GUVO-156020 format. One record per residue (C-alpha): residue in three letters; x, y, z; residue number from 1. Coordinates in Angstrom, 1 decimal, padded with zeros to 4 digits, always signed. Each point is the difference from the previous one (the first is absolute). Example, Ala and Ser with C-alpha at 12.3 -4.5 7.8 and 13.67 -1.06 7.14 Angstrom:
+------+--------+--------+--------+-----+
: code :   east :  north :     up : pos :
+------+--------+--------+--------+-----+
:  ALA : +012.3 : -004.5 : +007.8 :   1 :
:  SER : +001.4 : +003.4 : -000.7 :   2 :
+------+--------+--------+--------+-----+
% end
This chain:
+------+--------+--------+--------+-----+
: code :   east :  north :     up : pos :
+------+--------+--------+--------+-----+
:  MET : +087.5 : -001.4 : +242.9 :   1 :
:  ILE : -000.7 : +003.1 : -002.0 :   2 :
:  ASN : -003.7 : +000.3 : -001.0 :   3 :
:  ALA : +000.7 : +001.4 : -003.5 :   4 :
:  PRO : -002.9 : +001.2 : -002.2 :   5 :
:  THR : -001.4 : -002.8 : -002.1 :   6 :
:  ASP : -000.9 : +002.5 : -002.8 :   7 :
:  LYS : +000.6 : +003.7 : -000.8 :   8 :
:  ILE : -001.4 : +001.8 : -003.0 :   9 :
:  LEU : -000.4 : +003.6 : -001.2 :  10 :
:  ALA : -003.6 : +000.9 : -001.0 :  11 :
:  ILE : -001.9 : +003.0 : -001.2 :  12 :
:  GLY : -003.6 : +000.5 : +001.2 :  13 :
:  LEU : -002.3 : +002.3 : -002.0 :  14 :
:  MET : -003.3 : +001.3 : +001.2 :  15 :
:  SER : -002.6 : +002.7 : -000.8 :  16 :
:  GLY : -003.0 : +000.3 : +002.1 :  17 :
:  THR : -003.4 : +001.6 : +000.0 :  18 :
:  SER : +001.4 : +003.5 : +000.5 :  19 :
:  VAL : +001.7 : -000.4 : -003.4 :  20 :
:  ASP : +002.8 : +002.4 : +001.2 :  21 :
:  GLY : +002.6 : -002.0 : -001.9 :  22 :
:  ILE : +002.0 : -003.2 : +000.0 :  23 :
:  ASP : +001.6 : -001.0 : +003.3 :  24 :
:  ALA : +003.2 : -001.9 : -000.7 :  25 :
:  ALA : +002.1 : -001.8 : +002.6 :  26 :
:  LEU : +003.4 : -001.6 : -000.6 :  27 :
:  VAL : +000.1 : -002.7 : +002.7 :  28 :
:  GLU : +002.4 : -002.6 : +001.2 :  29 :
:  ILE : -001.9 : -003.1 : +001.2 :  30 :
:  ILE : +001.7 : -002.4 : +002.3 :  31 :
:  ASP : -001.6 : -003.4 : +000.6 :  32 :
:  ARG : +001.3 : -001.7 : +003.1 :  33 :
:  HIS : -001.6 : -003.4 : -000.1 :  34 :
:  GLU : -003.4 : +001.5 : -001.2 :  35 :
:  LYS : +000.2 : +002.9 : +002.5 :  36 :
:  LEU : +000.3 : +003.2 : -002.2 :  37 :
:  GLU : +001.8 : +003.2 : +000.7 :  38 :
:  THR : +000.1 : +003.1 : -002.2 :  39 :
:  ASN : +002.5 : +002.7 : -000.5 :  40 :
:  LEU : -001.2 : +003.1 : -002.0 :  41 :
:  ILE : +002.8 : +001.1 : -002.3 :  42 :
:  ALA : -002.1 : +002.9 : -001.6 :  43 :
:  GLY : -003.6 : +001.1 : -000.1 :  44 :
:  TYR : -001.5 : +002.7 : -002.2 :  45 :
:  THR : -003.3 : +001.1 : -001.4 :  46 :
:  TYR : +000.1 : +000.8 : -003.8 :  47 :
:  PRO : -003.0 : +002.2 : -000.9 :  48 :
:  TYR : -002.2 : -000.8 : -002.9 :  49 :
:  ALA : -000.1 : +002.4 : -002.9 :  50 :
:  ALA : -002.9 : +002.4 : +000.7 :  51 :
:  ASP : -002.0 : -001.1 : -003.1 :  52 :
:  LEU : +000.5 : -003.7 : +000.9 :  53 :
:  ARG : -001.1 : +000.5 : +003.6 :  54 :
:  ASP : -003.1 : +001.8 : -001.3 :  55 :
:  GLU : -000.9 : -002.8 : -002.3 :  56 :
:  ILE : +000.5 : -002.6 : +002.7 :  57 :
:  LEU : -002.3 : +001.9 : +002.4 :  58 :
:  ALA : -002.6 : +000.4 : -002.8 :  59 :
:  VAL : +000.0 : -003.8 : -000.6 :  60 :
:  CYS : -000.2 : -000.7 : +003.7 :  61 :
:  ALA : -003.0 : +002.3 : +000.2 :  62 :
:  GLY : -001.8 : -002.0 : -002.7 :  63 :
:  ALA : +000.7 : +002.2 : -003.1 :  64 :
:  MET : -000.9 : -001.8 : -003.2 :  65 :
:  ARG : +003.0 : -001.1 : -002.0 :  66 :
:  SER : +000.4 : -002.2 : -003.1 :  67 :
:  GLN : +002.0 : -003.2 : +000.1 :  68 :
:  LYS : +002.7 : +001.7 : -002.0 :  69 :
:  GLN : +000.2 : +002.8 : +002.6 :  70 :
:  ILE : +000.2 : -002.5 : +002.8 :  71 :
:  CYS : +002.8 : -001.8 : -001.8 :  72 :
:  GLU : +001.9 : +003.2 : -000.5 :  73 :
:  LEU : -000.4 : +000.9 : +003.7 :  74 :
:  ASP : +001.3 : -003.5 : +000.9 :  75 :
:  ASP : +003.1 : +000.6 : -002.2 :  76 :
:  ARG : +000.7 : +003.4 : +001.5 :  77 :
:  ILE : -000.3 : -001.2 : +003.6 :  78 :
:  ALA : +002.3 : -003.0 : -000.7 :  79 :
:  GLU : +002.5 : +002.3 : -001.6 :  80 :
:  SER : -000.2 : +002.3 : +003.0 :  81 :
:  PHE : +000.5 : -002.9 : +002.4 :  82 :
:  ALA : +003.0 : -001.2 : -002.0 :  83 :
:  GLN : +001.6 : +003.5 : +000.1 :  84 :
:  ALA : -000.5 : +000.1 : +003.8 :  85 :
:  ALA : +001.7 : -003.4 : +000.3 :  86 :
:  ILE : +002.9 : +001.1 : -002.2 :  87 :
:  ALA : +000.4 : +003.2 : +002.0 :  88 :
:  ILE : +000.0 : -001.7 : +003.4 :  89 :
:  MET : +002.3 : -002.9 : -001.0 :  90 :
:  ALA : +002.6 : +002.6 : -000.9 :  91 :
:  LYS : +000.3 : +000.7 : +003.8 :  92 :
:  GLY : +001.3 : -003.5 : +000.6 :  93 :
:  ASP : +003.4 : -001.4 : -000.7 :  94 :
:  ARG : -001.3 : -003.0 : -002.0 :  95 :
:  LEU : -002.9 : -001.1 : -002.1 :  96 :
:  PRO : -003.1 : -001.2 : +001.9 :  97 :
:  ASP : -001.0 : -003.6 : -000.1 :  98 :
:  LEU : -003.7 : +000.8 : -000.5 :  99 :
:  ILE : -002.6 : +002.8 : -000.4 : 100 :
:  ALA : -003.3 : -000.4 : +001.8 : 101 :
:  SER : -002.7 : +002.3 : -001.3 : 102 :
:  HIS : -003.4 : +000.5 : +001.5 : 103 :
:  GLY : -001.0 : +002.2 : -003.0 : 104 :
:  GLN : -002.8 : +002.6 : +000.1 : 105 :
:  THR : -003.4 : -001.0 : +001.1 : 106 :
:  VAL : -002.7 : +001.5 : -002.2 : 107 :
:  PHE : -002.9 : -002.3 : +001.1 : 108 :
:  HIS : -000.6 : -002.2 : +003.0 : 109 :
:  ARG : -003.2 : -001.9 : +000.7 : 110 :
:  PRO : +000.3 : -002.3 : +003.0 : 111 :
:  PRO : -002.2 : -003.1 : +000.2 : 112 :
:  SER : -003.2 : +000.4 : +001.8 : 113 :
:  TYR : -002.0 : -002.7 : +001.8 : 114 :
:  HIS : -003.7 : -000.7 : +000.8 : 115 :
:  GLN : -000.2 : +000.8 : +003.7 : 116 :
:  GLU : -001.9 : -003.2 : +000.6 : 117 :
:  ASN : +002.6 : -002.2 : -001.8 : 118 :
:  SER : +003.5 : -000.9 : +000.6 : 119 :
:  LYS : +002.7 : +000.5 : -002.6 : 120 :
:  GLN : -000.4 : -003.6 : -001.0 : 121 :
:  ASP : -003.8 : +000.2 : -000.5 : 122 :
:  GLY : -000.5 : +003.1 : -002.0 : 123 :
:  LYS : +001.1 : +003.3 : -001.4 : 124 :
:  THR : -001.6 : +003.2 : -001.3 : 125 :
:  SER : +003.1 : +000.8 : -002.1 : 126 :
:  LEU : +003.5 : -001.2 : -000.7 : 127 :
:  GLY : +002.9 : +002.2 : +000.7 : 128 :
:  TYR : +001.9 : +001.8 : -002.8 : 129 :
:  THR : +003.0 : +002.2 : +000.1 : 130 :
:  ILE : +002.0 : +001.9 : -002.6 : 131 :
:  GLN : +003.6 : +001.3 : +000.4 : 132 :
:  LEU : +001.5 : +001.7 : -003.0 : 133 :
:  GLY : +003.7 : +000.0 : -000.8 : 134 :
:  ARG : +000.8 : -003.4 : -001.6 : 135 :
:  GLY : +002.8 : -001.9 : +001.6 : 136 :
:  ALA : +001.1 : -001.4 : -003.3 : 137 :
:  VAL : +000.7 : +003.5 : -001.3 : 138 :
:  ILE : +002.0 : +000.9 : +003.2 : 139 :
:  ALA : +002.1 : -003.1 : -000.4 : 140 :
:  GLU : +000.7 : +000.8 : -003.7 : 141 :
:  LEU : +000.9 : +003.6 : +000.6 : 142 :
:  THR : +002.2 : -000.6 : +003.1 : 143 :
:  GLY : +001.5 : -003.4 : -000.9 : 144 :
:  ILE : -000.9 : -001.2 : +003.6 : 145 :
:  LYS : -002.3 : -002.9 : +000.9 : 146 :
:  THR : -003.3 : +001.6 : +001.0 : 147 :
:  ILE : -002.9 : -001.2 : +002.1 : 148 :
:  SER : -003.4 : +001.7 : -000.2 : 149 :
:  ASP : -003.7 : -000.6 : +000.3 : 150 :
:  PHE : +000.1 : -000.8 : +003.7 : 151 :
:  ARG : -003.6 : +000.5 : +000.9 : 152 :
:  VAL : -001.6 : -002.3 : -002.6 : 153 :
:  ALA : +000.8 : -003.4 : +001.6 : 154 :
:  ASP : -001.5 : +001.0 : +003.3 : 155 :
:  ILE : -003.2 : +001.3 : -001.8 : 156 :
:  GLU : -000.3 : -003.2 : -001.9 : 157 :
:  ALA : +000.2 : -001.9 : +003.4 : 158 :
:  PHE : -003.1 : +002.1 : +001.0 : 159 :
:  GLY : +002.1 : +002.5 : +002.0 : 160 :
:  GLN : -000.2 : +003.7 : +000.1 : 161 :
:  GLY : +003.4 : +000.4 : -001.8 : 162 :
:  ALA : +000.9 : +002.4 : +002.8 : 163 :
:  PRO : +001.7 : +001.0 : +002.2 : 164 :
:  LEU : +003.1 : -001.9 : -001.0 : 165 :
:  VAL : +002.5 : +002.0 : +002.0 : 166 :
:  SER : -001.1 : -002.0 : +003.0 : 167 :
:  MET : +002.6 : -002.6 : -000.8 : 168 :
:  LEU : +002.8 : +002.5 : +000.6 : 169 :
:  ASP : -001.7 : +001.0 : +003.2 : 170 :
:  VAL : +000.0 : -003.6 : +001.3 : 171 :
:  LEU : +003.5 : -000.7 : -001.1 : 172 :
:  LEU : +001.7 : +003.2 : +001.2 : 173 :
:  LEU : -002.2 : +001.7 : +002.6 : 174 :
:  SER : -001.6 : -002.6 : +002.3 : 175 :
:  HIS : +000.9 : +000.1 : +003.7 : 176 :
:  PRO : +000.3 : -002.9 : +002.5 : 177 :
:  THR : -002.3 : +001.6 : +002.6 : 178 :
:  LYS : -001.7 : +003.1 : -001.4 : 179 :
:  TYR : -003.2 : +000.4 : -002.0 : 180 :
:  ARG : +000.8 : +002.2 : -003.0 : 181 :
:  VAL : -001.9 : +001.6 : -002.9 : 182 :
:  CYS : +002.0 : +000.9 : -003.1 : 183 :
:  GLN : -002.0 : +002.8 : -001.4 : 184 :
:  ASN : +000.6 : +001.1 : -003.5 : 185 :
:  ILE : -001.3 : +003.5 : -000.9 : 186 :
:  GLY : +000.4 : +000.4 : -003.8 : 187 :
:  GLY : -002.8 : +001.0 : -002.3 : 188 :
:  ILE : -002.0 : -002.7 : +001.8 : 189 :
:  SER : +000.6 : -001.0 : +003.6 : 190 :
:  ASN : +000.5 : -003.7 : +000.9 : 191 :
:  LEU : +001.2 : -001.9 : +003.0 : 192 :
:  THR : +001.7 : -003.2 : +001.0 : 193 :
:  TYR : -000.9 : -001.4 : +003.5 : 194 :
:  LEU : +003.0 : -001.7 : +001.6 : 195 :
:  PRO : -000.6 : -001.9 : +003.2 : 196 :
:  PRO : +003.0 : -001.0 : +002.1 : 197 :
:  ASP : +002.4 : -002.4 : -001.6 : 198 :
:  SER : -002.0 : +000.2 : -003.3 : 199 :
:  LEU : +003.0 : -001.1 : -002.0 : 200 :
:  GLU : -000.5 : -003.5 : +001.4 : 201 :
:  HIS : -003.8 : +000.3 : +000.0 : 202 :
:  GLN : -000.8 : +001.5 : -003.4 : 203 :
:  GLU : -003.6 : -001.4 : +000.0 : 204 :
:  GLN : -000.8 : +002.6 : +002.8 : 205 :
:  VAL : +001.1 : +002.9 : -002.2 : 206 :
:  PHE : -002.6 : +001.9 : -002.0 : 207 :
:  GLY : -000.4 : +003.3 : -001.7 : 208 :
:  PHE : -002.3 : +002.1 : -002.1 : 209 :
:  ASP : -000.5 : +003.4 : -001.6 : 210 :
:  ASN : -001.5 : +002.3 : +002.6 : 211 :
:  GLY : -000.9 : +003.1 : -001.9 : 212 :
:  ALA : +001.2 : +003.0 : -002.1 : 213 :
:  GLY : +003.6 : +000.8 : +000.9 : 214 :
:  ASN : +001.2 : +003.2 : -001.7 : 215 :
:  VAL : -002.2 : -000.2 : -003.1 : 216 :
:  LEU : -002.9 : +002.2 : +001.3 : 217 :
:  ILE : +002.3 : +002.4 : +001.8 : 218 :
:  ASP : +002.1 : +000.4 : -003.1 : 219 :
:  MET : -002.9 : +000.4 : -002.4 : 220 :
:  ALA : -001.6 : +002.6 : +002.2 : 221 :
:  THR : +003.3 : +001.9 : +000.5 : 222 :
:  GLN : +000.4 : +000.2 : -003.8 : 223 :
:  LYS : -003.6 : +001.1 : -000.6 : 224 :
:  LEU : -000.3 : +002.5 : +002.9 : 225 :
:  PHE : +003.5 : +001.4 : +000.3 : 226 :
:  GLY : +001.8 : -000.8 : -003.3 : 227 :
:  GLN : +002.8 : -001.9 : +001.8 : 228 :
:  PRO : +000.9 : -003.6 : -000.7 : 229 :
:  PHE : -000.4 : -001.0 : +003.7 : 230 :
:  ASP : -000.3 : +001.4 : +003.5 : 231 :
:  ARG : +003.6 : +000.2 : +001.0 : 232 :
:  ASP : +000.3 : -001.2 : +003.6 : 233 :
:  GLY : -003.7 : +000.5 : +000.4 : 234 :
:  ALA : +000.6 : +003.7 : +000.5 : 235 :
:  ILE : -003.3 : +001.1 : -001.7 : 236 :
:  ALA : -002.2 : -002.6 : +001.8 : 237 :
:  ARG : +001.6 : +001.0 : +003.3 : 238 :
:  GLN : -001.6 : +003.5 : -000.4 : 239 :
:  GLY : -003.5 : -001.4 : -000.5 : 240 :
:  GLN : -002.7 : -001.5 : +002.3 : 241 :
:  ALA : -001.3 : -003.5 : -000.9 : 242 :
:  ASP : -003.7 : -000.7 : -000.1 : 243 :
:  LEU : -000.3 : -003.1 : +002.2 : 244 :
:  ASN : -003.7 : -000.6 : -000.7 : 245 :
:  LEU : +000.7 : -000.2 : -003.7 : 246 :
:  ILE : +002.9 : -002.4 : +000.5 : 247 :
:  ASP : -002.2 : -002.2 : +002.2 : 248 :
:  LYS : -002.5 : -000.1 : -002.9 : 249 :
:  TRP : +002.6 : -001.0 : -002.5 : 250 :
:  LEU : +001.4 : -002.7 : +002.2 : 251 :
:  LYS : -003.3 : -001.8 : -000.2 : 252 :
:  GLN : +000.5 : -000.6 : -003.7 : 253 :
:  GLU : +000.1 : -003.6 : -001.2 : 254 :
:  PHE : +003.7 : -000.3 : -000.5 : 255 :
:  PHE : +000.9 : +001.1 : +003.6 : 256 :
:  VAL : -002.5 : -002.4 : +001.7 : 257 :
:  THR : +000.8 : -003.0 : -002.2 : 258 :
:  ALA : +002.2 : -002.6 : +001.7 : 259 :
:  PRO : +003.3 : -001.0 : -001.6 : 260 :
:  PRO : +001.4 : -001.4 : -002.2 : 261 :
:  LYS : -000.6 : +003.1 : -002.2 : 262 :
:  SER : +001.8 : +002.2 : -002.4 : 263 :
:  THR : -000.8 : +003.2 : -001.8 : 264 :
:  GLY : +001.5 : +002.7 : -002.3 : 265 :
:  ARG : -000.8 : +002.9 : -002.1 : 266 :
:  GLU : -003.1 : -001.9 : -001.2 : 267 :
:  LEU : -001.6 : +001.0 : +003.3 : 268 :
:  PHE : +002.0 : +003.0 : +001.2 : 269 :
:  SER : -000.3 : +001.8 : -003.3 : 270 :
:  PRO : -000.4 : +003.6 : -001.1 : 271 :
:  GLU : -003.8 : -000.6 : +000.1 : 272 :
:  TYR : +000.3 : -001.2 : +003.6 : 273 :
:  LEU : +001.9 : +003.2 : +000.9 : 274 :
:  GLU : -002.7 : +002.1 : -001.8 : 275 :
:  LYS : -002.7 : -001.6 : +002.2 : 276 :
:  CYS : +002.1 : +000.7 : +003.1 : 277 :
:  LEU : +000.5 : +003.6 : -001.0 : 278 :
:  ALA : -003.8 : +000.4 : -000.7 : 279 :
:  GLU : -000.7 : -001.2 : +003.5 : 280 :
:  CYS : +002.5 : +002.4 : +001.5 : 281 :
:  GLY : -002.5 : +002.8 : -000.6 : 282 :
:  SER : +001.3 : +003.3 : +001.5 : 283 :
:  LEU : +003.3 : -001.3 : +001.3 : 284 :
:  SER : +003.0 : +002.0 : -000.9 : 285 :
:  ASP : +002.6 : -001.5 : -002.3 : 286 :
:  ARG : +002.3 : -000.5 : +003.0 : 287 :
:  ASP : -002.8 : -001.6 : +002.0 : 288 :
:  ILE : -000.6 : -002.4 : -003.0 : 289 :
:  LEU : +003.6 : -001.1 : +000.0 : 290 :
:  ALA : +000.1 : -000.4 : +003.7 : 291 :
:  THR : -003.2 : -002.1 : -000.3 : 292 :
:  LEU : +001.5 : -002.3 : -002.7 : 293 :
:  THR : +003.2 : -000.4 : +002.0 : 294 :
:  GLU : -001.9 : -000.9 : +003.2 : 295 :
:  PHE : -002.2 : -002.3 : -002.1 : 296 :
:  THR : +003.1 : -001.8 : -001.2 : 297 :
:  ALA : +001.4 : -000.4 : +003.5 : 298 :
:  ARG : -003.3 : -001.0 : +001.6 : 299 :
:  ALA : -000.6 : -002.7 : -002.7 : 300 :
:  ILE : +003.3 : -001.5 : +000.9 : 301 :
:  ALA : -000.6 : +000.1 : +003.8 : 302 :
:  LYS : -003.5 : -001.3 : -000.4 : 303 :
:  SER : +001.2 : -003.0 : -002.0 : 304 :
:  TYR : +002.3 : -001.0 : +002.9 : 305 :
:  ARG : -002.8 : +000.1 : +002.5 : 306 :
:  ASP : -002.5 : -001.7 : -002.2 : 307 :
:  PHE : +002.0 : -002.8 : -001.6 : 308 :
:  LEU : +003.2 : -000.8 : +001.9 : 309 :
:  PRO : +000.0 : -002.7 : +002.6 : 310 :
:  MET : +002.3 : +002.0 : +002.2 : 311 :
:  PHE : +000.8 : +003.7 : +000.0 : 312 :
:  PRO : +003.6 : +000.5 : -001.1 : 313 :
:  ASP : +002.9 : +001.1 : +002.3 : 314 :
:  GLU : +001.7 : +001.6 : -002.9 : 315 :
:  VAL : -001.1 : +001.5 : -003.4 : 316 :
:  LEU : +002.8 : +000.0 : -002.6 : 317 :
:  VAL : -000.8 : +002.5 : -002.8 : 318 :
:  GLY : +001.3 : -000.3 : -003.6 : 319 :
:  GLY : -000.8 : +001.9 : -003.1 : 320 :
:  GLY : -000.3 : +003.7 : -000.9 : 321 :
:  GLY : -002.6 : +000.7 : +002.7 : 322 :
:  GLY : +002.8 : -000.2 : +002.6 : 323 :
:  HIS : +001.2 : +003.4 : -001.3 : 324 :
:  ASN : -003.3 : +001.6 : +001.0 : 325 :
:  GLY : +000.9 : +001.1 : +003.5 : 326 :
:  TYR : -003.6 : +001.1 : +000.8 : 327 :
:  LEU : -001.4 : -003.4 : -001.2 : 328 :
:  MET : +002.5 : -001.8 : +002.1 : 329 :
:  GLU : -000.8 : +002.1 : +003.1 : 330 :
:  ARG : -003.7 : -000.7 : -000.4 : 331 :
:  LEU : +000.6 : -003.7 : -000.5 : 332 :
:  GLN : +002.1 : -000.1 : +003.1 : 333 :
:  ASP : -002.7 : +001.7 : +002.0 : 334 :
:  LEU : -002.7 : -002.4 : -001.3 : 335 :
:  VAL : +001.9 : -003.2 : +000.7 : 336 :
:  LYS : +001.3 : +000.6 : +003.4 : 337 :
:  PRO : +001.5 : -001.8 : +001.9 : 338 :
:  ALA : +001.6 : -001.5 : -003.1 : 339 :
:  ILE : +003.2 : +001.7 : -001.0 : 340 :
:  VAL : +000.2 : +001.2 : -003.6 : 341 :
:  MET : +003.4 : -000.1 : -001.7 : 342 :
:  ARG : +001.3 : +000.0 : -003.6 : 343 :
:  THR : +001.6 : -003.2 : -001.3 : 344 :
:  ASN : +003.3 : +002.0 : -000.4 : 345 :
:  GLU : +000.5 : -000.6 : +003.7 : 346 :
:  PHE : +000.2 : -003.8 : -000.7 : 347 :
:  GLY : +002.4 : +000.2 : -003.0 : 348 :
:  ILE : -002.6 : +000.1 : -002.8 : 349 :
:  ASP : -000.2 : +003.3 : -001.9 : 350 :
:  SER : -003.7 : +000.9 : +000.1 : 351 :
:  ASP : +000.1 : +001.7 : -003.4 : 352 :
:  SER : +001.5 : -003.1 : -001.7 : 353 :
:  LYS : -001.8 : -002.6 : +002.0 : 354 :
:  GLU : -002.4 : -001.2 : -002.7 : 355 :
:  ALA : +002.8 : -000.1 : -002.6 : 356 :
:  ILE : +002.1 : -002.0 : +002.4 : 357 :
:  ALA : -002.9 : -002.4 : +000.6 : 358 :
:  PHE : -000.4 : -000.7 : -003.8 : 359 :
:  ALA : +003.7 : -000.6 : -000.2 : 360 :
:  MET : -000.4 : -002.6 : +002.7 : 361 :
:  LEU : -003.1 : -001.5 : -001.7 : 362 :
:  GLY : +002.0 : -000.3 : -003.2 : 363 :
:  TYR : +002.7 : -001.9 : +001.9 : 364 :
:  LEU : -002.6 : -002.3 : +001.5 : 365 :
:  ARG : -001.4 : -000.7 : -003.5 : 366 :
:  LEU : +003.4 : -000.7 : -001.3 : 367 :
:  LYS : +000.5 : -002.6 : +002.8 : 368 :
:  GLU : -003.5 : -001.4 : -000.6 : 369 :
:  ARG : -001.2 : +001.0 : +003.4 : 370 :
:  ALA : -003.6 : +001.2 : +000.6 : 371 :
:  GLY : -000.3 : +003.8 : +000.1 : 372 :
:  ASN : -003.6 : +000.5 : +001.3 : 373 :
:  LEU : -001.4 : -000.5 : +003.4 : 374 :
:  PRO : -003.5 : -001.5 : -000.3 : 375 :
:  SER : -000.9 : +001.2 : +003.5 : 376 :
:  VAL : +000.6 : +003.5 : -001.4 : 377 :
:  THR : -001.4 : -000.1 : -003.5 : 378 :
:  GLY : -002.7 : -002.6 : +000.5 : 379 :
:  ALA : +001.4 : -002.2 : -002.7 : 380 :
:  MET : -000.9 : -003.7 : +000.1 : 381 :
:  ARG : +003.7 : -001.0 : +000.2 : 382 :
:  SER : +003.6 : +001.2 : -000.1 : 383 :
:  VAL : +001.1 : +000.6 : -003.5 : 384 :
:  LEU : +003.1 : +001.1 : -002.0 : 385 :
:  LEU : -000.3 : +003.7 : -000.9 : 386 :
:  GLY : +001.2 : +001.5 : -003.2 : 387 :
:  ARG : +001.0 : -001.0 : -003.6 : 388 :
:  ILE : +003.7 : -000.3 : -000.9 : 389 :
:  PHE : +001.3 : +001.6 : -003.1 : 390 :
:  PRO : +003.6 : -001.0 : -000.7 : 391 :
+------+--------+--------+--------+-----+
% end
């Protein structure tokens, strides 16, 4: 008897992260074999934002004051940019996609916080709130394709962190029957999914959290100190000497010692945060500063494994732009030995398109009315459907 696919669709995933480099678009074939998903990446590409639009997004993320009219105009421009990215990537396929799943652009994220002495049920210091601009309704209208967006809101409303959501892809596609794995994303912010053996069948044992600044501090420092958009392959940092005493001091900050679930963004790792770091670097050379920030990023990741994971991983699977920073990858490998550090490309998932692929999958799950969050990862009270559908 031939075990034929029960379902096969073509989806577009759209994502722009905290680096605000541009819109990652992935044209993905999703095959559902009796609720076991497979993906086939047809095309993946990053469409840069217009320079003035990127500057405005970064300003809003940094807390610049804007009128309601200006925020609405920014929302429109982001939605139009996402629609243009979808139209461009769909041209690389041989048929129209069945759906577009858009994460949008996060401009504000406030995870829920709890009284230390109380459980989630007993009390809160604040509710969570999250804002992703780039309205799904506009994308649907401009493309003519059913669009799903606003993925984080439902998890936040269930008292979750609203992040990380890519963990669902990690569970479905990257779990191993016998090995302990960590799927480590290094985008603007770094986050992980902890996958114990056979986690596909035991999803309640999976958890994840944001574990520090990914590329965001390194990129901002490279732009400020060297006038370059990023430290290509870590070549500048490689020439410097990291100040380990300063790093040890930074790793005692509240975020790094707080147990998961936890999430963060540019609200913490902001230009002001970088300025405080630079002020403490004192007489360090610019190359030493970049080496220190790169080492800080790697050590924050490694520290989170030792502090918060039940078992140290056998393998670390890296996705996101940080995987292109050869020096950062070398430092991470040295710090997490004996675990083996690899990129997700070695497992059939393009590391540059991974998050866009993940949102294409989350869109498919929403279409099929299947939960998209993992409460053990986000801290939500229950599993929920993620995303709003705009026909």
